[in-house]
A tleap script that builds the chain and sets N, CA, C and O, in Angstrom:
source leaprc.protein.ff14SB
mol = sequence {
  NMET ALA PRO THR ALA ARG ALA ALA VAL GLY
  VAL ARG LEU TRP PRO GLN ARG TYR ALA ILE
  ALA ARG LEU ILE ALA VAL PRO ASP PRO LEU
  PRO SER PRO PRO ALA GLY GLY PRO PRO ILE
  ALA LEU ILE ILE ASP HIE ASP GLU VAL SER
  LEU VAL ALA PRO GLU GLU VAL VAL GLU ALA
  GLN GLY GLY LEU VAL GLU ARG VAL ALA THR
  GLY TRP ARG ALA LEU THR LEU GLU ALA THR
  PHE PRO LEU THR THR VAL GLY LEU LEU ALA
  VAL VAL SER ARG ALA LEU ALA ASP VAL GLY
  ILE PRO LEU MET VAL LEU SER SER TYR ASP
  THR ASP HIE PHE LEU VAL PRO ASP GLU THR
  LEU GLY ARG ALA LEU ALA ALA LEU SER GLN
  THR CARG
}
set mol.1.N position { -153.639 -12.674 -39.942 }
set mol.1.CA position { -152.556 -13.257 -40.725 }
set mol.1.C position { -151.880 -12.153 -41.541 }
set mol.1.O position { -152.553 -11.290 -42.104 }
set mol.2.N position { -150.573 -12.186 -41.601 }
set mol.2.CA position { -149.798 -11.181 -42.338 }
set mol.2.C position { -149.945 -11.390 -43.837 }
set mol.2.O position { -150.014 -12.528 -44.300 }
set mol.3.N position { -149.993 -10.284 -44.613 }
set mol.3.CA position { -150.036 -10.430 -46.069 }
set mol.3.C position { -148.745 -11.072 -46.571 }
set mol.3.O position { -147.681 -10.909 -45.975 }
set mol.4.N position { -148.860 -11.797 -47.664 }
set mol.4.CA position { -147.676 -12.423 -48.251 }
set mol.4.C position { -147.401 -11.838 -49.623 }
set mol.4.O position { -148.289 -11.268 -50.258 }
set mol.5.N position { -146.164 -11.985 -50.074 }
set mol.5.CA position { -145.733 -11.440 -51.363 }
set mol.5.C position { -146.011 -12.455 -52.458 }
set mol.5.O position { -145.218 -13.374 -52.669 }
set mol.6.N position { -147.128 -12.299 -53.157 }
set mol.6.CA position { -147.456 -13.218 -54.244 }
set mol.6.C position { -147.830 -12.499 -55.529 }
set mol.6.O position { -147.655 -13.049 -56.616 }
set mol.7.N position { -148.336 -11.294 -55.423 }
set mol.7.CA position { -148.796 -10.584 -56.620 }
set mol.7.C position { -147.616 -10.007 -57.397 }
set mol.7.O position { -146.558 -9.731 -56.830 }
set mol.8.N position { -147.813 -9.829 -58.700 }
set mol.8.CA position { -146.783 -9.213 -59.547 }
set mol.8.C position { -146.577 -7.765 -59.114 }
set mol.8.O position { -147.532 -7.054 -58.800 }
set mol.9.N position { -145.339 -7.350 -59.102 }
set mol.9.CA position { -144.977 -6.001 -58.681 }
set mol.9.C position { -144.048 -5.410 -59.726 }
set mol.9.O position { -143.118 -6.074 -60.184 }
set mol.10.N position { -144.298 -4.163 -60.106 }
set mol.10.CA position { -143.410 -3.494 -61.047 }
set mol.10.C position { -142.109 -3.083 -60.377 }
set mol.10.O position { -142.050 -2.916 -59.158 }
set mol.11.N position { -141.074 -2.922 -61.180 }
set mol.11.CA position { -139.760 -2.517 -60.685 }
set mol.11.C position { -139.332 -1.268 -61.450 }
set mol.11.O position { -139.348 -1.248 -62.680 }
set mol.12.N position { -138.951 -0.236 -60.716 }
set mol.12.CA position { -138.460 0.997 -61.343 }
set mol.12.C position { -136.938 1.000 -61.309 }
set mol.12.O position { -136.337 0.827 -60.249 }
set mol.13.N position { -136.321 1.193 -62.453 }
set mol.13.CA position { -134.869 1.322 -62.553 }
set mol.13.C position { -134.521 2.803 -62.539 }
set mol.13.O position { -134.994 3.564 -63.383 }
set mol.14.N position { -133.698 3.210 -61.586 }
set mol.14.CA position { -133.237 4.589 -61.535 }
set mol.14.C position { -132.069 4.736 -62.501 }
set mol.14.O position { -131.226 3.841 -62.566 }
set mol.15.N position { -131.986 5.828 -63.253 }
set mol.15.CA position { -130.935 5.953 -64.270 }
set mol.15.C position { -129.533 6.202 -63.706 }
set mol.15.O position { -128.541 5.939 -64.385 }
set mol.16.N position { -129.445 6.695 -62.498 }
set mol.16.CA position { -128.146 7.034 -61.920 }
set mol.16.C position { -127.370 5.778 -61.508 }
set mol.16.O position { -127.950 4.756 -61.140 }
set mol.17.N position { -126.041 5.891 -61.586 }
set mol.17.CA position { -125.187 4.861 -60.986 }
set mol.17.C position { -125.033 5.221 -59.511 }
set mol.17.O position { -124.914 6.392 -59.150 }
set mol.18.N position { -125.039 4.203 -58.679 }
set mol.18.CA position { -124.994 4.395 -57.232 }
set mol.18.C position { -123.644 4.019 -56.639 }
set mol.18.O position { -122.872 3.255 -57.219 }
set mol.19.N position { -123.387 4.587 -55.458 }
set mol.19.CA position { -122.214 4.235 -54.662 }
set mol.19.C position { -122.683 3.884 -53.254 }
set mol.19.O position { -123.680 4.408 -52.758 }
set mol.20.N position { -121.943 2.993 -52.635 }
set mol.20.CA position { -122.172 2.614 -51.243 }
set mol.20.C position { -120.902 3.027 -50.502 }
set mol.20.O position { -119.820 2.508 -50.777 }
set mol.21.N position { -121.039 3.959 -49.566 }
set mol.21.CA position { -119.855 4.523 -48.919 }
set mol.21.C position { -119.909 4.398 -47.405 }
set mol.21.O position { -120.972 4.459 -46.786 }
set mol.22.N position { -118.736 4.222 -46.837 }
set mol.22.CA position { -118.578 4.329 -45.388 }
set mol.22.C position { -117.989 5.711 -45.131 }
set mol.22.O position { -116.966 6.082 -45.707 }
set mol.23.N position { -118.652 6.467 -44.254 }
set mol.23.CA position { -118.222 7.827 -43.950 }
set mol.23.C position { -117.575 7.883 -42.569 }
set mol.23.O position { -117.834 7.031 -41.719 }
set mol.24.N position { -116.740 8.884 -42.353 }
set mol.24.CA position { -116.102 9.033 -41.045 }
set mol.24.C position { -116.969 9.823 -40.070 }
set mol.24.O position { -116.698 9.838 -38.869 }
set mol.25.N position { -118.014 10.482 -40.582 }
set mol.25.CA position { -118.920 11.261 -39.738 }
set mol.25.C position { -120.231 11.474 -40.490 }
set mol.25.O position { -120.314 11.246 -41.697 }
set mol.26.N position { -121.231 11.905 -39.770 }
set mol.26.CA position { -122.524 12.224 -40.378 }
set mol.26.C position { -122.378 13.532 -41.156 }
set mol.26.O position { -121.894 14.521 -40.606 }
set mol.27.N position { -122.787 13.553 -42.427 }
set mol.27.CA position { -122.668 14.779 -43.223 }
set mol.27.C position { -123.548 15.905 -42.677 }
set mol.27.O position { -124.642 15.667 -42.164 }
set mol.28.N position { -123.049 17.123 -42.797 }
set mol.28.CA position { -123.821 18.295 -42.417 }
set mol.28.C position { -123.578 19.366 -43.470 }
set mol.28.O position { -122.475 19.906 -43.550 }
set mol.29.N position { -124.574 19.683 -44.272 }
set mol.29.CA position { -125.965 19.240 -44.183 }
set mol.29.C position { -126.140 17.820 -44.719 }
set mol.29.O position { -125.291 17.293 -45.438 }
set mol.30.N position { -127.265 17.223 -44.344 }
set mol.30.CA position { -127.573 15.885 -44.834 }
set mol.30.C position { -127.880 15.940 -46.324 }
set mol.30.O position { -128.552 16.865 -46.779 }
set mol.31.N position { -127.397 14.959 -47.094 }
set mol.31.CA position { -127.742 14.928 -48.521 }
set mol.31.C position { -129.218 14.597 -48.692 }
set mol.31.O position { -129.775 13.799 -47.938 }
set mol.32.N position { -129.839 15.207 -49.674 }
set mol.32.CA position { -131.243 14.896 -49.940 }
set mol.32.C position { -131.505 15.021 -51.433 }
set mol.32.O position { -130.960 15.898 -52.102 }
set mol.33.N position { -132.356 14.122 -51.951 }
set mol.33.CA position { -132.664 14.180 -53.379 }
set mol.33.C position { -133.702 15.258 -53.662 }
set mol.33.O position { -134.428 15.673 -52.759 }
set mol.34.N position { -133.776 15.711 -54.901 }
set mol.34.CA position { -134.872 16.612 -55.258 }
set mol.34.C position { -136.190 15.848 -55.184 }
set mol.34.O position { -136.197 14.617 -55.209 }
set mol.35.N position { -137.291 16.566 -55.094 }
set mol.35.CA position { -138.605 15.916 -55.051 }
set mol.35.C position { -138.747 14.970 -56.232 }
set mol.35.O position { -138.473 15.347 -57.371 }
set mol.36.N position { -139.168 13.757 -55.967 }
set mol.36.CA position { -139.329 12.765 -57.023 }
set mol.36.C position { -138.022 12.155 -57.483 }
set mol.36.O position { -137.996 11.343 -58.408 }
set mol.37.N position { -136.931 12.552 -56.831 }
set mol.37.CA position { -135.614 12.068 -57.232 }
set mol.37.C position { -135.305 10.687 -56.696 }
set mol.37.O position { -136.142 10.057 -56.049 }
set mol.38.N position { -134.100 10.221 -56.968 }
set mol.38.CA position { -133.714 8.868 -56.592 }
set mol.38.C position { -133.585 8.717 -55.076 }
set mol.38.O position { -133.315 9.688 -54.369 }
set mol.39.N position { -133.780 7.495 -54.582 }
set mol.39.CA position { -133.657 7.276 -53.143 }
set mol.39.C position { -132.219 7.450 -52.662 }
set mol.39.O position { -131.258 7.138 -53.365 }
set mol.40.N position { -132.114 7.956 -51.444 }
set mol.40.CA position { -130.836 8.112 -50.755 }
set mol.40.C position { -131.025 7.539 -49.360 }
set mol.40.O position { -132.054 7.775 -48.727 }
set mol.41.N position { -130.038 6.784 -48.873 }
set mol.41.CA position { -130.121 6.238 -47.515 }
set mol.41.C position { -128.870 6.605 -46.739 }
set mol.41.O position { -127.750 6.441 -47.222 }
set mol.42.N position { -129.075 7.098 -45.541 }
set mol.42.CA position { -127.995 7.349 -44.600 }
set mol.42.C position { -128.259 6.425 -43.424 }
set mol.42.O position { -129.305 6.515 -42.781 }
set mol.43.N position { -127.316 5.540 -43.141 }
set mol.43.CA position { -127.494 4.548 -42.083 }
set mol.43.C position { -126.436 4.803 -41.019 }
set mol.43.O position { -125.236 4.809 -41.294 }
set mol.44.N position { -126.909 5.012 -39.803 }
set mol.44.CA position { -126.013 5.271 -38.683 }
set mol.44.C position { -126.222 4.144 -37.688 }
set mol.44.O position { -127.314 3.981 -37.143 }
set mol.45.N position { -125.168 3.362 -37.451 }
set mol.45.CA position { -125.302 2.309 -36.449 }
set mol.45.C position { -124.232 2.477 -35.382 }
set mol.45.O position { -123.588 3.524 -35.308 }
set mol.46.N position { -124.037 1.466 -34.565 }
set mol.46.CA position { -123.161 1.593 -33.402 }
set mol.46.C position { -121.702 1.875 -33.740 }
set mol.46.O position { -120.982 2.413 -32.898 }
set mol.47.N position { -121.233 1.528 -34.956 }
set mol.47.CA position { -119.827 1.803 -35.245 }
set mol.47.C position { -119.540 2.267 -36.661 }
set mol.47.O position { -118.383 2.270 -37.081 }
set mol.48.N position { -120.562 2.660 -37.404 }
set mol.48.CA position { -120.272 3.219 -38.723 }
set mol.48.C position { -121.412 4.081 -39.229 }
set mol.48.O position { -122.549 3.995 -38.766 }
set mol.49.N position { -121.063 4.917 -40.200 }
set mol.49.CA position { -122.031 5.742 -40.923 }
set mol.49.C position { -121.900 5.351 -42.386 }
set mol.49.O position { -120.812 5.425 -42.957 }
set mol.50.N position { -123.007 4.935 -42.995 }
set mol.50.CA position { -122.993 4.546 -44.406 }
set mol.50.C position { -123.938 5.433 -45.193 }
set mol.50.O position { -125.001 5.822 -44.710 }
set mol.51.N position { -123.533 5.744 -46.408 }
set mol.51.CA position { -124.356 6.522 -47.323 }
set mol.51.C position { -124.519 5.718 -48.599 }
set mol.51.O position { -123.537 5.287 -49.203 }
set mol.52.N position { -125.766 5.520 -49.005 }
set mol.52.CA position { -126.085 4.844 -50.262 }
set mol.52.C position { -126.827 5.874 -51.102 }
set mol.52.O position { -127.923 6.312 -50.750 }
set mol.53.N position { -126.212 6.254 -52.220 }
set mol.53.CA position { -126.755 7.370 -52.994 }
set mol.53.C position { -126.158 7.364 -54.392 }
set mol.53.O position { -125.188 6.652 -54.650 }
set mol.54.N position { -126.731 8.157 -55.302 }
set mol.54.CA position { -126.089 8.312 -56.604 }
set mol.54.C position { -124.624 8.713 -56.421 }
set mol.54.O position { -124.278 9.424 -55.477 }
set mol.55.N position { -123.775 8.250 -57.330 }
set mol.55.CA position { -122.335 8.465 -57.195 }
set mol.55.C position { -121.970 9.928 -56.986 }
set mol.55.O position { -121.071 10.228 -56.200 }
set mol.56.N position { -122.651 10.850 -57.676 }
set mol.56.CA position { -122.294 12.264 -57.533 }
set mol.56.C position { -122.614 12.792 -56.134 }
set mol.56.O position { -121.933 13.695 -55.647 }
set mol.57.N position { -123.638 12.242 -55.486 }
set mol.57.CA position { -123.968 12.652 -54.114 }
set mol.57.C position { -122.873 12.183 -53.158 }
set mol.57.O position { -122.464 12.923 -52.263 }
set mol.58.N position { -122.401 10.953 -53.349 }
set mol.58.CA position { -121.321 10.430 -52.505 }
set mol.58.C position { -120.032 11.215 -52.756 }
set mol.58.O position { -119.334 11.573 -51.808 }
set mol.59.N position { -119.714 11.483 -54.016 }
set mol.59.CA position { -118.502 12.251 -54.339 }
set mol.59.C position { -118.518 13.623 -53.673 }
set mol.59.O position { -117.470 14.131 -53.274 }
set mol.60.N position { -119.696 14.223 -53.551 }
set mol.60.CA position { -119.822 15.550 -52.948 }
set mol.60.C position { -119.492 15.548 -51.451 }
set mol.60.O position { -119.322 16.612 -50.855 }
set mol.61.N position { -119.402 14.367 -50.843 }
set mol.61.CA position { -119.079 14.282 -49.416 }
set mol.61.C position { -117.586 14.443 -49.157 }
set mol.61.O position { -117.161 14.587 -48.011 }
set mol.62.N position { -116.786 14.419 -50.236 }
set mol.62.CA position { -115.352 14.703 -50.145 }
set mol.62.C position { -114.617 13.900 -49.092 }
set mol.62.O position { -114.629 12.669 -49.113 }
set mol.63.N position { -113.973 14.605 -48.165 }
set mol.63.CA position { -113.137 13.984 -47.150 }
set mol.63.C position { -113.871 13.143 -46.127 }
set mol.63.O position { -113.235 12.454 -45.330 }
set mol.64.N position { -115.196 13.182 -46.129 }
set mol.64.CA position { -115.949 12.320 -45.207 }
set mol.64.C position { -115.951 10.863 -45.656 }
set mol.64.O position { -116.231 9.969 -44.858 }
set mol.65.N position { -115.638 10.617 -46.932 }
set mol.65.CA position { -115.694 9.256 -47.471 }
set mol.65.C position { -114.440 8.491 -47.061 }
set mol.65.O position { -113.323 8.856 -47.430 }
set mol.66.N position { -114.644 7.427 -46.294 }
set mol.66.CA position { -113.540 6.568 -45.856 }
set mol.66.C position { -113.301 5.435 -46.849 }
set mol.66.O position { -112.159 5.150 -47.211 }
set mol.67.N position { -114.380 4.792 -47.288 }
set mol.67.CA position { -114.320 3.721 -48.295 }
set mol.67.C position { -115.554 3.842 -49.171 }
set mol.67.O position { -116.596 4.335 -48.738 }
set mol.68.N position { -115.420 3.378 -50.422 }
set mol.68.CA position { -116.565 3.480 -51.324 }
set mol.68.C position { -116.546 2.344 -52.335 }
set mol.68.O position { -115.489 1.935 -52.816 }
set mol.69.N position { -117.731 1.847 -52.646 }
set mol.69.CA position { -117.924 0.873 -53.723 }
set mol.69.C position { -118.850 1.535 -54.736 }
set mol.69.O position { -119.985 1.880 -54.406 }
set mol.70.N position { -118.380 1.713 -55.956 }
set mol.70.CA position { -119.171 2.381 -56.989 }
set mol.70.C position { -119.683 1.361 -58.001 }
set mol.70.O position { -119.334 0.182 -57.953 }
set mol.71.N position { -120.517 1.843 -58.915 }
set mol.71.CA position { -120.985 0.992 -60.002 }
set mol.71.C position { -122.173 0.121 -59.656 }
set mol.71.O position { -122.277 -1.002 -60.150 }
set mol.72.N position { -123.065 0.609 -58.825 }
set mol.72.CA position { -124.280 -0.119 -58.467 }
set mol.72.C position { -125.473 0.542 -59.147 }
set mol.72.O position { -125.429 1.731 -59.463 }
set mol.73.N position { -126.519 -0.211 -59.370 }
set mol.73.CA position { -127.764 0.319 -59.945 }
set mol.73.C position { -128.900 0.079 -58.962 }
set mol.73.O position { -128.982 -0.980 -58.338 }
set mol.74.N position { -129.767 1.063 -58.830 }
set mol.74.CA position { -130.865 1.004 -57.867 }
set mol.74.C position { -132.184 0.705 -58.557 }
set mol.74.O position { -132.498 1.253 -59.614 }
set mol.75.N position { -132.943 -0.176 -57.934 }
set mol.75.CA position { -134.280 -0.531 -58.392 }
set mol.75.C position { -135.238 -0.354 -57.220 }
set mol.75.O position { -134.881 -0.617 -56.072 }
set mol.76.N position { -136.443 0.090 -57.513 }
set mol.76.CA position { -137.457 0.291 -56.485 }
set mol.76.C position { -138.686 -0.534 -56.836 }
set mol.76.O position { -139.139 -0.530 -57.981 }
set mol.77.N position { -139.218 -1.238 -55.852 }
set mol.77.CA position { -140.468 -1.967 -56.065 }
set mol.77.C position { -141.586 -0.935 -56.116 }
set mol.77.O position { -141.739 -0.129 -55.197 }
set mol.78.N position { -142.363 -0.963 -57.187 }
set mol.78.CA position { -143.384 0.065 -57.414 }
set mol.78.C position { -144.721 -0.331 -56.814 }
set mol.78.O position { -145.698 -0.568 -57.525 }
set mol.79.N position { -144.743 -0.395 -55.518 }
set mol.79.CA position { -145.971 -0.689 -54.791 }
set mol.79.C position { -145.741 -0.305 -53.336 }
set mol.79.O position { -144.604 -0.169 -52.885 }
set mol.80.N position { -146.830 -0.136 -52.621 }
set mol.80.CA position { -146.769 0.127 -51.191 }
set mol.80.C position { -147.113 -1.169 -50.480 }
set mol.80.O position { -148.089 -1.838 -50.819 }
set mol.81.N position { -146.305 -1.514 -49.493 }
set mol.81.CA position { -146.499 -2.767 -48.773 }
set mol.81.C position { -146.666 -2.488 -47.289 }
set mol.81.O position { -145.934 -1.675 -46.725 }
set mol.82.N position { -147.628 -3.158 -46.645 }
set mol.82.CA position { -147.727 -3.029 -45.189 }
set mol.82.C position { -146.447 -3.567 -44.543 }
set mol.82.O position { -145.791 -4.449 -45.098 }
set mol.83.N position { -146.102 -3.045 -43.399 }
set mol.83.CA position { -144.911 -3.509 -42.702 }
set mol.83.C position { -145.013 -4.983 -42.310 }
set mol.83.O position { -144.000 -5.616 -42.011 }
set mol.84.N position { -146.210 -5.523 -42.308 }
set mol.84.CA position { -146.420 -6.926 -41.928 }
set mol.84.C position { -146.333 -7.890 -43.106 }
set mol.84.O position { -146.545 -9.090 -42.931 }
set mol.85.N position { -146.023 -7.388 -44.309 }
set mol.85.CA position { -145.909 -8.260 -45.482 }
set mol.85.C position { -144.787 -9.269 -45.263 }
set mol.85.O position { -143.694 -8.913 -44.823 }
set mol.86.N position { -145.070 -10.522 -45.573 }
set mol.86.CA position { -144.110 -11.607 -45.372 }
set mol.86.C position { -143.583 -12.101 -46.716 }
set mol.86.O position { -144.366 -12.356 -47.631 }
set mol.87.N position { -142.268 -12.236 -46.843 }
set mol.87.CA position { -141.663 -12.905 -47.986 }
set mol.87.C position { -141.327 -12.061 -49.190 }
set mol.87.O position { -140.813 -12.586 -50.178 }
set mol.88.N position { -141.596 -10.783 -49.143 }
set mol.88.CA position { -141.348 -9.934 -50.309 }
set mol.88.C position { -139.865 -9.920 -50.695 }
set mol.88.O position { -139.517 -10.184 -51.846 }
set mol.89.N position { -139.018 -9.618 -49.753 }
set mol.89.CA position { -137.589 -9.579 -50.060 }
set mol.89.C position { -137.031 -10.971 -50.327 }
set mol.89.O position { -136.034 -11.116 -51.035 }
set mol.90.N position { -137.659 -11.981 -49.771 }
set mol.90.CA position { -137.222 -13.355 -50.054 }
set mol.90.C position { -137.417 -13.684 -51.529 }
set mol.90.O position { -136.584 -14.365 -52.126 }
set mol.91.N position { -138.504 -13.210 -52.117 }
set mol.91.CA position { -138.766 -13.459 -53.539 }
set mol.91.C position { -137.694 -12.788 -54.396 }
set mol.91.O position { -137.138 -13.408 -55.303 }
set mol.92.N position { -137.407 -11.524 -54.107 }
set mol.92.CA position { -136.388 -10.788 -54.863 }
set mol.92.C position { -135.020 -11.425 -54.662 }
set mol.92.O position { -134.293 -11.669 -55.625 }
set mol.93.N position { -134.677 -11.691 -53.422 }
set mol.93.CA position { -133.373 -12.268 -53.108 }
set mol.93.C position { -133.186 -13.629 -53.768 }
set mol.93.O position { -132.114 -13.908 -54.304 }
set mol.94.N position { -134.196 -14.467 -53.737 }
set mol.94.CA position { -134.102 -15.804 -54.338 }
set mol.94.C position { -133.930 -15.694 -55.850 }
set mol.94.O position { -133.108 -16.403 -56.430 }
set mol.95.N position { -134.694 -14.817 -56.491 }
set mol.95.CA position { -134.587 -14.665 -57.948 }
set mol.95.C position { -133.173 -14.261 -58.349 }
set mol.95.O position { -132.639 -14.770 -59.335 }
set mol.96.N position { -132.568 -13.355 -57.598 }
set mol.96.CA position { -131.216 -12.903 -57.921 }
set mol.96.C position { -130.159 -13.922 -57.495 }
set mol.96.O position { -129.177 -14.131 -58.208 }
set mol.97.N position { -130.351 -14.546 -56.358 }
set mol.97.CA position { -129.390 -15.557 -55.894 }
set mol.97.C position { -129.329 -16.734 -56.855 }
set mol.97.O position { -128.261 -17.304 -57.078 }
set mol.98.N position { -130.467 -17.097 -57.422 }
set mol.98.CA position { -130.509 -18.235 -58.348 }
set mol.98.C position { -129.640 -18.017 -59.584 }
set mol.98.O position { -129.216 -18.981 -60.222 }
set mol.99.N position { -129.372 -16.754 -59.926 }
set mol.99.CA position { -128.511 -16.467 -61.080 }
set mol.99.C position { -127.192 -15.820 -60.652 }
set mol.99.O position { -126.481 -15.240 -61.473 }
set mol.100.N position { -126.872 -15.926 -59.356 }
set mol.100.CA position { -125.571 -15.495 -58.857 }
set mol.100.C position { -125.351 -14.000 -58.774 }
set mol.100.O position { -124.225 -13.531 -58.941 }
set mol.101.N position { -126.412 -13.239 -58.518 }
set mol.101.CA position { -126.289 -11.777 -58.457 }
set mol.101.C position { -126.404 -11.304 -57.008 }
set mol.101.O position { -127.405 -11.574 -56.344 }
set mol.102.N position { -125.374 -10.594 -56.512 }
set mol.102.CA position { -125.464 -10.042 -55.160 }
set mol.102.C position { -126.410 -8.842 -55.135 }
set mol.102.O position { -126.644 -8.207 -56.163 }
set mol.103.N position { -126.945 -8.541 -53.968 }
set mol.103.CA position { -127.789 -7.361 -53.853 }
set mol.103.C position { -127.609 -6.718 -52.497 }
set mol.103.O position { -127.191 -7.357 -51.531 }
set mol.104.N position { -127.932 -5.447 -52.446 }
set mol.104.CA position { -128.006 -4.699 -51.195 }
set mol.104.C position { -129.424 -4.173 -51.107 }
set mol.104.O position { -129.939 -3.605 -52.070 }
set mol.105.N position { -130.055 -4.359 -49.965 }
set mol.105.CA position { -131.462 -3.991 -49.802 }
set mol.105.C position { -131.591 -2.801 -48.864 }
set mol.105.O position { -130.904 -2.716 -47.846 }
set mol.106.N position { -132.478 -1.889 -49.221 }
set mol.106.CA position { -132.844 -0.755 -48.381 }
set mol.106.C position { -134.361 -0.735 -48.302 }
set mol.106.O position { -135.039 -0.797 -49.328 }
set mol.107.N position { -134.886 -0.649 -47.113 }
set mol.107.CA position { -136.337 -0.600 -46.965 }
set mol.107.C position { -136.749 0.747 -46.400 }
set mol.107.O position { -136.122 1.274 -45.481 }
set mol.108.N position { -137.817 1.292 -46.967 }
set mol.108.CA position { -138.410 2.506 -46.420 }
set mol.108.C position { -139.716 2.093 -45.738 }
set mol.108.O position { -140.027 0.905 -45.660 }
set mol.109.N position { -140.462 3.052 -45.257 }
set mol.109.CA position { -141.699 2.714 -44.556 }
set mol.109.C position { -142.673 1.980 -45.467 }
set mol.109.O position { -143.323 1.028 -45.034 }
set mol.110.N position { -142.785 2.408 -46.723 }
set mol.110.CA position { -143.795 1.861 -47.621 }
set mol.110.C position { -143.303 0.861 -48.655 }
set mol.110.O position { -144.096 0.061 -49.150 }
set mol.111.N position { -142.026 0.882 -48.995 }
set mol.111.CA position { -141.572 0.015 -50.083 }
set mol.111.C position { -140.122 -0.396 -49.869 }
set mol.111.O position { -139.525 -0.108 -48.832 }
set mol.112.N position { -139.573 -1.067 -50.858 }
set mol.112.CA position { -138.196 -1.547 -50.770 }
set mol.112.C position { -137.420 -1.125 -52.007 }
set mol.112.O position { -137.962 -1.027 -53.108 }
set mol.113.N position { -136.148 -0.881 -51.795 }
set mol.113.CA position { -135.216 -0.515 -52.854 }
set mol.113.C position { -134.076 -1.518 -52.771 }
set mol.113.O position { -133.735 -1.984 -51.683 }
set mol.114.N position { -133.496 -1.846 -53.893 }
set mol.114.CA position { -132.347 -2.736 -53.843 }
set mol.114.C position { -131.371 -2.363 -54.927 }
set mol.114.O position { -131.736 -1.807 -55.963 }
set mol.115.N position { -130.111 -2.683 -54.663 }
set mol.115.CA position { -129.028 -2.351 -55.580 }
set mol.115.C position { -128.355 -3.622 -56.053 }
set mol.115.O position { -128.180 -4.577 -55.295 }
set mol.116.N position { -127.979 -3.613 -57.332 }
set mol.116.CA position { -127.226 -4.716 -57.928 }
set mol.116.C position { -126.035 -4.111 -58.663 }
set mol.116.O position { -126.106 -2.963 -59.103 }
set mol.117.N position { -124.944 -4.858 -58.803 }
set mol.117.CA position { -123.813 -4.335 -59.567 }
set mol.117.C position { -124.234 -4.007 -61.003 }
set mol.117.O position { -124.981 -4.759 -61.628 }
set mol.118.N position { -123.744 -2.880 -61.512 }
set mol.118.CA position { -124.115 -2.413 -62.846 }
set mol.118.C position { -123.917 -3.482 -63.914 }
set mol.118.O position { -124.750 -3.629 -64.808 }
set mol.119.N position { -122.819 -4.229 -63.826 }
set mol.119.CA position { -122.525 -5.227 -64.860 }
set mol.119.C position { -123.492 -6.411 -64.837 }
set mol.119.O position { -123.493 -7.223 -65.762 }
set mol.120.N position { -124.320 -6.519 -63.784 }
set mol.120.CA position { -125.296 -7.613 -63.708 }
set mol.120.C position { -126.719 -7.137 -63.989 }
set mol.120.O position { -127.662 -7.924 -63.907 }
set mol.121.N position { -126.879 -5.862 -64.317 }
set mol.121.CA position { -128.216 -5.275 -64.427 }
set mol.121.C position { -129.121 -6.018 -65.403 }
set mol.121.O position { -130.264 -6.322 -65.061 }
set mol.122.N position { -128.647 -6.317 -66.598 }
set mol.122.CA position { -129.482 -7.018 -67.581 }
set mol.122.C position { -129.956 -8.364 -67.073 }
set mol.122.O position { -131.130 -8.708 -67.213 }
set mol.123.N position { -129.052 -9.126 -66.484 }
set mol.123.CA position { -129.427 -10.440 -65.938 }
set mol.123.C position { -130.376 -10.290 -64.757 }
set mol.123.O position { -131.293 -11.093 -64.586 }
set mol.124.N position { -130.155 -9.253 -63.935 }
set mol.124.CA position { -131.030 -9.030 -62.785 }
set mol.124.C position { -132.449 -8.715 -63.238 }
set mol.124.O position { -133.411 -9.271 -62.709 }
set mol.125.N position { -132.582 -7.829 -64.211 }
set mol.125.CA position { -133.918 -7.491 -64.715 }
set mol.125.C position { -134.596 -8.703 -65.337 }
set mol.125.O position { -135.799 -8.900 -65.165 }
set mol.126.N position { -133.833 -9.512 -66.055 }
set mol.126.CA position { -134.400 -10.730 -66.653 }
set mol.126.C position { -134.868 -11.688 -65.566 }
set mol.126.O position { -135.955 -12.257 -65.671 }
set mol.127.N position { -134.068 -11.872 -64.530 }
set mol.127.CA position { -134.442 -12.779 -63.441 }
set mol.127.C position { -135.688 -12.281 -62.720 }
set mol.127.O position { -136.579 -13.066 -62.397 }
set mol.128.N position { -135.749 -10.982 -62.471 }
set mol.128.CA position { -136.907 -10.430 -61.778 }
set mol.128.C position { -138.163 -10.509 -62.629 }
set mol.128.O position { -139.260 -10.681 -62.097 }
set mol.129.N position { -138.022 -10.388 -63.936 }
set mol.129.CA position { -139.203 -10.473 -64.807 }
set mol.129.C position { -139.814 -11.868 -64.770 }
set mol.129.O position { -141.003 -12.028 -65.048 }
set mol.130.N position { -139.026 -12.867 -64.435 }
set mol.130.CA position { -139.532 -14.240 -64.348 }
set mol.130.C position { -140.317 -14.489 -63.067 }
set mol.130.O position { -141.017 -15.497 -62.964 }
set mol.131.N position { -140.216 -13.591 -62.088 }
set mol.131.CA position { -140.919 -13.785 -60.817 }
set mol.131.C position { -142.332 -13.234 -60.852 }
set mol.131.O position { -143.098 -13.439 -59.911 }
set mol.132.N position { -142.685 -12.547 -61.909 }
set mol.132.CA position { -144.005 -11.896 -61.973 }
set mol.132.C position { -145.091 -12.859 -62.344 }
set mol.132.O position { -146.255 -12.470 -62.440 }
savepdb mol mol.pdb
quit
């Protein structure tokens, strides 16, 4: 049976403001955070390249940026989860949806990161604190 998301999990708030950008090409060199730095995601799919990173990292891409949405805040779940964990993102998504907050989710091998609009950060943290 797959593990389920029931235990309390800490949330780390990254201090940087984030941007979500659509790029016209894959950056070269690839952007990377310093060790222990904030998460960065480069997503390449069948018809677009997206970069999710602190605003200054996206700005550094210059002419590669086709469209950008700024003013997001990144939070990281402070735990390692098996890939078979069931319902973890559903808990986060439901808590934020119940108070009308949109989110963007990024998953790494061990954990999950999510972004909320900066102006909703206080309400998002309050909603998430109620899920513990």
